[in-house]
C-alpha positions as CSV (number, residue, x, y, z in Angstrom):
1,M,0.0,0.0,0.0
2,L,1.2,3.5,-0.8
3,I,1.1,4.7,2.8
4,D,3.6,2.0,3.7
5,D,5.8,2.6,0.7
6,L,6.0,6.3,1.7
7,K,7.3,5.6,5.2
8,R,10.9,5.6,4.0
9,W,10.4,9.0,2.2
10,R,10.5,12.5,3.4
11,V,7.6,14.0,1.3
12,I,7.9,17.7,0.5
13,L,5.0,19.7,-1.0
14,A,6.4,22.5,-3.2
15,S,3.3,24.7,-2.9
16,A,2.0,27.4,-0.6
17,S,-1.6,26.6,-1.5
18,P,-3.7,25.8,1.6
19,R,-6.1,23.9,-0.7
20,R,-3.3,21.6,-2.0
21,S,-2.1,21.0,1.6
22,E,-5.6,20.1,2.7
23,L,-6.1,17.6,-0.2
24,L,-2.7,16.0,0.2
25,R,-3.2,15.6,3.9
26,S,-6.6,13.9,3.2
27,L,-4.7,11.1,1.5
28,D,-3.0,10.5,4.9
29,I,0.3,11.5,3.6
30,D,2.7,13.1,6.0
31,F,4.6,16.0,4.4
32,E,6.3,19.3,4.9
33,I,6.1,22.4,2.8
34,R,9.1,23.9,0.9
35,V,8.4,26.8,-1.5
36,A,10.7,28.7,-3.8
37,D,9.8,31.8,-5.7
38,I,9.8,31.1,-9.4
39,N,9.3,33.1,-12.6
40,E,5.8,32.0,-13.8
41,N,6.4,33.1,-17.4
42,Y,6.3,30.3,-20.0
43,P,7.3,29.9,-23.6
44,D,4.8,31.4,-26.1
45,D,4.8,28.2,-28.2
46,L,3.4,26.0,-25.4
47,R,-0.1,24.7,-26.0
48,S,-2.5,25.8,-23.3
49,E,-2.7,22.3,-21.8
50,E,1.1,22.2,-21.4
51,I,1.4,25.4,-19.3
52,A,0.4,23.9,-16.0
53,L,2.8,21.0,-16.5
54,F,5.7,23.3,-17.4
55,L,5.1,25.4,-14.3
56,A,4.8,22.4,-12.0
57,E,8.1,21.0,-13.2
58,R,9.7,24.4,-12.7
59,K,8.4,24.5,-9.1
60,A,9.8,21.0,-8.4
61,Q,13.2,21.9,-9.8
62,A,13.3,25.2,-7.9
63,V,13.3,23.3,-4.5
64,S,15.4,20.3,-5.7
65,S,18.8,21.9,-6.0
66,D,20.1,20.0,-2.9
67,I,17.7,17.1,-2.9
68,Q,18.5,14.4,-0.4
69,E,18.4,10.7,-1.0
70,N,15.2,10.1,0.9
71,E,13.3,13.2,-0.3
72,L,10.3,13.1,-2.6
73,I,9.1,16.5,-4.0
74,I,5.5,16.9,-5.1
75,S,4.6,20.1,-7.0
76,A,1.6,21.3,-8.9
77,D,0.2,24.2,-10.9
78,T,-3.4,24.8,-12.1
79,V,-4.6,26.9,-15.0
80,V,-8.1,27.8,-16.2
81,I,-8.6,28.0,-19.9
82,R,-11.6,29.7,-21.5
83,G,-11.4,29.5,-25.3
84,D,-7.9,30.7,-26.2
85,E,-7.3,32.7,-23.0
86,I,-5.4,31.5,-20.0
87,L,-7.1,32.8,-16.9
88,N,-4.4,33.1,-14.2
89,K,-4.7,34.7,-10.8
90,P,-6.5,38.0,-11.2
91,S,-4.5,41.3,-10.8
92,G,-7.3,42.8,-8.7
93,R,-11.0,43.3,-8.3
94,E,-11.8,44.4,-11.8
95,D,-9.8,41.6,-13.3
96,A,-11.6,39.1,-11.2
97,I,-15.0,40.4,-12.3
98,R,-13.8,40.3,-15.9
99,M,-12.8,36.7,-15.6
100,L,-16.0,35.6,-14.0
101,R,-18.0,37.4,-16.7
102,L,-16.1,35.3,-19.2
103,L,-16.8,32.1,-17.4
104,S,-20.5,33.0,-16.8
105,G,-22.8,30.8,-18.9
106,N,-19.9,29.0,-20.5
107,R,-17.8,25.9,-20.3
108,H,-14.1,26.1,-19.5
109,S,-11.2,23.7,-18.8
110,V,-9.2,23.4,-15.6
111,V,-5.8,21.8,-16.1
112,T,-3.5,20.8,-13.2
113,G,0.0,19.7,-13.8
114,V,1.7,17.6,-11.1
115,C,5.4,16.7,-10.8
116,F,7.3,14.2,-8.7
117,N,11.0,14.7,-8.2
118,S,13.5,12.5,-6.3
119,I,16.9,10.9,-6.9
120,M,14.9,8.5,-9.0
121,G,14.2,11.3,-11.5
122,L,11.4,13.6,-12.6
123,H,7.9,12.3,-13.4
124,S,5.0,14.5,-14.4
125,F,1.4,14.2,-15.5
126,S,-1.6,16.4,-15.9
127,S,-5.4,16.2,-15.3
128,I,-8.2,18.1,-17.1
129,T,-11.6,18.8,-15.8
130,L,-14.4,20.6,-17.8
131,V,-16.6,23.0,-15.8
132,K,-19.9,24.6,-16.9
133,F,-21.1,27.7,-15.1
134,K,-24.7,28.9,-15.2
135,R,-25.3,32.5,-16.3
136,L,-24.1,34.6,-13.4
137,D,-25.7,37.9,-12.6
138,D,-23.3,40.9,-12.1
139,S,-24.6,41.2,-8.5
140,E,-23.6,37.6,-7.9
141,I,-20.2,38.1,-9.3
142,S,-19.6,41.3,-7.3
143,Y,-20.9,39.7,-4.1
144,Y,-18.5,36.8,-4.5
145,V,-15.5,38.8,-5.4
146,D,-16.0,41.3,-2.6
147,K,-16.8,38.7,0.1
148,Y,-14.4,35.9,-0.9
149,K,-11.6,37.9,-2.6
150,P,-10.4,35.1,-4.9
151,F,-7.3,36.9,-5.9
152,D,-5.0,33.9,-5.2
153,K,-7.0,31.6,-7.4
154,A,-6.6,30.8,-11.1
155,G,-9.8,31.9,-13.0
156,S,-10.8,34.0,-10.0
157,Y,-12.9,31.3,-8.3
158,G,-12.8,28.4,-5.9
159,I,-15.3,25.6,-6.7
160,Q,-15.5,24.8,-3.0
161,E,-16.7,28.3,-2.2
162,W,-20.1,30.0,-2.6
163,I,-19.7,30.7,-6.3
164,G,-19.2,26.9,-6.9
165,F,-22.3,26.1,-4.9
166,I,-24.6,28.4,-6.7
167,G,-22.9,28.6,-10.1
168,V,-21.4,25.3,-11.3
169,E,-24.0,23.4,-13.3
170,H,-21.9,20.5,-14.5
171,I,-18.4,19.1,-14.3
172,E,-16.6,16.3,-16.3
173,G,-13.6,14.9,-14.5
174,S,-12.2,15.3,-11.1
175,Y,-13.8,17.9,-8.7
176,F,-10.6,17.9,-6.6
177,N,-8.6,18.8,-9.7
178,V,-10.5,22.1,-9.9
179,M,-9.5,22.7,-6.3
180,G,-5.9,22.3,-7.3
181,L,-4.9,18.7,-6.9
182,P,-6.3,15.6,-8.7
183,V,-5.8,13.4,-5.7
184,Q,-7.1,10.1,-7.1
185,H,-4.8,10.5,-10.2
186,L,-2.0,11.6,-8.0
187,Y,-2.4,8.5,-5.7
188,R,-2.3,6.2,-8.7
189,E,0.7,7.9,-10.3
190,L,2.6,7.9,-7.1
191,E,2.0,4.2,-6.5
192,D,3.3,3.5,-10.1
193,Y,6.3,5.9,-9.6
194,L,7.4,4.2,-6.4
195,S,6.9,0.7,-7.7
196,K,8.8,1.2,-10.8
197,N,11.7,2.9,-9.1
198,G,11.6,1.3,-5.7
């Protein structure tokens, strides 16, 4: 079982996200947090679906410069894609409102890239969830932005918050992926990673 396999590892989460910490902890995995500031720019020729994976790998490498033999780094990055536009974290209130108006009444993709790094090498994968919002009133958007201040969230929303309860009509794929970590996929990939390299 994965929990037993991880006992010989010092697991490190390379993310400051409280949501990712909560989700990883829910898998009964003991870990510590180690975060490094990274440049979140990415090459212009990357496809939208590749951006989260690129940034997750960059985060893992940023905290792996002096990786120890028993350390296992887990990093992740999430992007929201509406049409051809990448909706990152909003720059402020007006940008958050703009993004939620774009998502209102439409379907969008949430892509999370996850990366493992250890002395056994780098392994990464991504998970995609499709989310459909109802038509949101401007009053609903303003209420959510002003009360919940989603300025640290890609796409300017948290599906586990009020806006998700009243606004999300349909999802295809992992709900937890939209929160920032596809935990079932992560568990399966981690089992495979450790069994192949253990």
